[in-house]
C-alpha positions in Angstrom: 0.0 0.2 -0.2 2.7 2.2 0.8 4.7 1.8 -2.3 1.9 2.3 -4.9 1.0 5.3 -3.0 5.0 7.0 -3.2 4.2 5.8 -7.3 0.9 7.7 -7.0 2.8 10.4 -4.9 5.8 10.7 -7.6 3.6 11.0 -10.6 2.6 14.5 -9.2 6.5 15.8 -9.1 5.6 19.3 -8.9 2.3 18.9 -6.6 1.1 20.2 -3.2 -2.4 20.6 -2.4 -4.7 21.8 0.1 -7.5 22.9 -2.1 -11.5 23.5 -2.5 -11.5 23.2 -6.3 -12.7 20.8 -8.8 -10.4 18.5 -10.8 -11.4 16.8 -13.9 -8.4 16.6 -16.2 -5.0 15.2 -16.2 -2.1 18.1 -15.4 0.9 18.1 -16.8 3.2 18.6 -14.1 5.2 21.4 -15.8 6.4 24.4 -13.6 4.0 27.0 -15.6 0.7 25.0 -14.9 2.2 24.6 -11.4 1.8 28.0 -11.1 -1.0 28.5 -12.8 -3.0 26.1 -10.7 -1.6 27.2 -7.6 0.2 23.3 -6.9 3.7 23.1 -5.4 5.5 20.3 -3.5 6.8 21.6 -0.1 8.9 18.2 0.6 9.9 15.2 -1.3 11.9 13.0 0.5 11.7 8.8 1.0 8.6 8.1 2.7 6.7 11.9 2.9 5.5 13.7 0.2 3.7 17.1 0.8 1.4 18.5 -1.7 0.1 22.3 -1.0 -2.6 23.7 -3.2 -3.7 27.6 -2.9 -6.8 27.9 -4.6 -9.3 24.9 -4.3 -12.1 25.6 -7.0 -8.7 24.5 -9.4 -9.3 21.6 -11.4 -6.2 20.0 -9.6 -8.5 19.0 -6.5 -10.3 16.5 -8.7 -7.1 15.3 -10.5 -5.4 14.6 -6.8 -8.9 13.3 -5.5 -8.9 10.7 -8.5 -4.9 9.3 -8.1 -5.0 9.2 -4.1 -8.7 8.8 -3.9 -10.0 11.2 -1.5 -13.8 10.7 -0.9 -16.0 13.0 -2.4 -17.3 14.1 0.8 -13.9 15.8 1.9 -13.3 17.6 -1.4 -17.2 19.1 -0.8 -15.5 20.2 2.3 -12.6 21.8 1.1 -15.0 23.9 -1.1 -17.7 25.0 1.5 -17.2 27.8 3.6 -15.6 28.0 6.9 -16.2 24.6 9.0 -15.8 23.7 12.4 -12.2 22.2 12.8 -13.0 18.2 12.8 -11.5 14.5 11.5 -12.7 12.6 9.0 -11.3 9.2 8.4 -11.5 7.3 5.2 -10.1 3.8 3.5 -6.1 5.0 3.5 -6.2 8.6 4.7 -7.8 11.0 6.9 -9.1 14.2 6.2 -8.6 16.8 9.0 -10.0 20.5 8.8 -7.9 23.0 10.6 -9.1 26.4 11.8 -6.8 29.6 11.7 -7.5 32.9 13.0 -6.1 37.0 11.7 -7.0 39.8 14.1 -7.0 43.4 12.9 -7.7 46.3 15.9 -8.4 49.1 13.1 -10.7 47.9 12.6 -11.6 45.3 15.7 -12.2 42.2 13.3 -11.2 38.2 13.6 -11.3 36.5 10.5 -11.4 33.0 10.5 -10.0 30.8 7.5 -9.7 26.9 7.0 -6.7 24.7 6.2 -7.9 21.3 4.9 -5.2 18.4 5.1 -5.3 15.3 3.7 -3.7 12.7 6.0 -2.1 9.5 4.1 0.6 7.0 4.6 3.5 8.5 3.2 1.7 12.2 1.4 0.2 14.7 3.1 -2.0 17.1 0.9 -3.0 20.7 2.7 -5.6 22.9 0.6 -6.6 26.6 1.4 -8.2 29.9 -0.2 -4.8 31.6 -0.8 -1.5 31.9 1.1 -2.1 30.1 4.1 0.5 32.2 6.8 0.9 28.6 9.0 1.8 26.3 6.4 4.9 29.7 5.3 5.7 29.3 8.5 6.2 25.7 8.7 8.1 25.7 5.4 10.6 28.5 6.2 11.6 26.2 9.6 12.2 23.5 7.3 14.0 25.4 4.8 16.2 26.8 7.8 17.1 23.2 9.1 15.0 24.4 12.6 12.2 21.3 11.7 12.8 18.2 10.5 9.9 16.3 9.3 10.5 12.9 7.8 6.8 11.5 8.1 3.2 12.7 7.4 1.9 13.0 11.1 5.1 15.1 11.4 3.6 17.5 9.2 0.1 17.6 10.6 1.8 17.7 14.2 3.8 21.4 12.8 1.0 22.6 10.8 -1.6 22.2 14.1 0.8 23.3 16.5 2.0 26.8 14.5 -1.7 27.7 14.4 -2.1 27.3 18.0 0.5 28.8 18.7 -0.6 32.0 17.1 -4.1 31.6 19.2 -1.9 33.6 22.3 -0.8 36.1 20.5 -3.9 37.0 18.8 -5.2 36.8 22.0 -2.8 38.8 23.2 -3.8 41.6 20.4 -7.3 41.6 22.1 -6.4 41.9 25.5 -4.8 44.9 24.4 -8.0 46.1 22.4 -10.0 45.2 25.8 -7.7 47.7 28.3 -7.9 50.4 25.7 -11.6 49.7 26.0 -11.6 49.7 30.0 -10.1 53.5 29.6 -12.0 54.5 27.1 -15.4 53.4 29.3 -14.4 55.4 32.1 -13.1 58.4 30.0 -15.1 58.9 27.4 -18.1 56.5 27.4 -20.0 56.8 23.9 -21.4 54.9 21.2 -18.0 54.1 19.5 -17.1 52.6 22.8 -20.3 50.5 22.6 -19.6 49.7 19.1 -16.4 48.1 20.0 -17.5 46.3 23.0 -20.1 44.1 20.6 -17.3 44.1 17.7 -15.1 42.1 20.7 -17.9 40.0 22.2 -18.6 38.8 18.5 -15.1 38.1 17.6 -14.5 36.4 20.8 -17.2 34.2 20.4 -16.0 32.9 16.7 -12.2 32.3 18.3 -14.3 30.3 21.1 -16.2 27.7 18.4 -12.7 27.4 16.6 -10.5 27.1 19.6 -13.1 24.6 20.8 -13.7 22.4 18.0 -9.7 22.6 17.6 -9.3 21.3 21.4 -11.7 18.7 20.2 -9.9 17.7 16.9 -6.7 17.1 19.6 -8.5 15.2 21.8 -9.4 12.9 19.4 -5.6 12.9 17.5 -4.3 12.7 21.1 -6.4 9.0 21.4 -6.1 8.2 17.4 -5.1 3.7 16.9 -5.3 4.7 13.5 -1.8 3.8 11.1 -1.6 6.7 9.9 -0.5 8.6 13.5 2.2 6.7 15.1 1.8 6.4 19.2 4.9 8.5 19.8 3.2 11.2 18.2 0.3 11.6 20.7 2.8 13.3 23.9 3.5 16.3 21.3 -0.6 16.6 20.2 -1.1 16.8 23.6 1.4 19.4 24.1 -0.8 21.2 21.7 -4.2 20.0 22.9 -2.5 22.2 26.6 -1.7 25.1 24.2 -5.4 25.2 22.9 -7.0 24.6 26.3 -4.9 27.6 27.9 -6.3 29.7 25.0 -9.6 28.7 25.7 -9.2 30.1 29.5 -8.1 33.3 28.0 -11.0 33.9 26.1 -13.5 32.7 29.1 -11.3 35.6 30.5 -12.0 38.2 28.0 -15.4 37.6 27.5 -15.8 38.2 31.3 -14.2 41.8 31.0 -15.8 42.7 28.3 -19.6 42.0 30.4 -18.0 44.3 33.0 -17.1 46.9 30.4 -20.4 46.4 29.6 -21.9 46.9 32.5 -19.5 50.1 33.0 -20.6 51.5 29.6 -24.6 51.0 31.1 -23.7 52.7 34.7 -22.0 55.3 33.2 -24.7 56.6 30.3 -27.1 55.9 34.0 -25.3 58.5 35.9 -24.4 61.0 33.2 -28.9 60.4 32.5 -29.1 60.9 36.5 -26.7 63.8 36.2 -29.1 65.7 32.9 -32.2 65.0 35.2 -31.0 66.6 37.8 -30.1 69.8 36.5 -33.1 69.7 35.0 -34.8 69.5 38.0 -32.9 72.3 39.8 -33.9 74.1 36.7 -37.7 73.2 36.9 -37.3 74.0 40.9 -35.8 77.5 40.6 -38.3 78.6 37.8 -41.5 77.8 39.6 -41.4 80.5 42.8 -40.2 82.6 39.8 -42.9 82.1 37.5 -45.0 82.6 40.3 -44.0 86.3 41.5 -44.1 86.9 37.5 -47.4 85.6 37.3 -48.8 87.6 39.8 -47.6 90.7 38.7 -49.0 90.0 35.1 -52.5 90.1 36.2 -54.8 92.4 34.1 -56.4 94.1 37.8 -55.8 98.0 37.9 -54.8 97.5 41.7 -51.7 95.8 42.3 -49.0 96.4 44.7 -46.1 98.6 43.6 -47.8 98.5 40.2 -47.7 102.8 40.2 -44.2 102.7 41.7 -41.9 103.6 39.8 -39.2 101.6 41.6 -41.8 98.4 41.5 -39.9 96.9 38.8 -36.5 97.1 41.0 -38.0 95.6 44.0 -39.2 92.9 41.8 -35.9 91.5 40.3 -34.2 91.8 43.6 -37.2 89.4 44.9 -36.4 87.1 42.2 -32.9 87.3 42.9 -33.2 87.0 46.3 -35.3 83.5 45.7 -33.1 82.4 43.4 -29.8 82.7 45.0 -31.2 81.3 48.6 -32.7 78.6 46.3 -29.2 77.7 45.0 -27.6 78.1 48.4 -29.8 75.4 50.0 -29.3 72.8 47.1 -25.6 73.5 47.6 -25.7 73.4 51.9 -27.9 70.1 50.8 -25.1 68.7 48.5 -27.8 68.3 46.0 -25.6 70.5 43.7 
């Protein structure tokens, strides 16, 4: 079985696949066609062929499915949108979905991407839309000699480990944004801060779903008894599992912090409303006696005290000012203002 797989693998010397495309015609493995279809070979050593495809809609995926016997359901999963991390077992190979994340704080946005991986006895095929930072990092480490990979399950571990390790820097960036939100919600609470809070809550919800499914995937890989995952690799997957659990704990912590920020924002808005209502109430309270006095002297009667007095307007004005000052002093004494 291994020997036949190697023969099929070497028949595509320039092919590296991780994709969503449909493949219905044979490709000539020339450099021109490989570049055009997004196919390339990352690693080709005795016992391991690693192919990568950055265009899932390419016909190359259909050709690979024919050559390696990939199940049609796995090909369908490659070509659909973002799905939770999982592993499916098929005859002669396994199909694995890995979720990656990318966070930008301007605007506050968390994007999820997907890497699809076909794991065979002596080959690995990775499929993804566009470039993949995780695949590029592993490839760079191999080129620099920092990572020695000789088996397909080591490729799987290297990719999953790189993806999960990037969760923590992503969470650190989210944590920095939350720190700024905490400062803004106390100093300048406005609608923009509220929008940022809800964007972060939505992003953390998506991130939690991705990490939770990744944790379950790693939990399955730790207990995998198929011949494609060697027993000595279980401890390495367990180490990655621990990192995923730590990332999930941080997600829960940040969600609690955001809930606290939202409570502070609502409290600040309520306090601001109370201040406005208090100011209007004081104004209305002061105007009430002033309106009463001016209304009394504004009645349409001929005989009203001080009506004919040339200094009457000044007496009334002084009385109104006295009432206003007296009420303000009383409010100040009661610490209402």
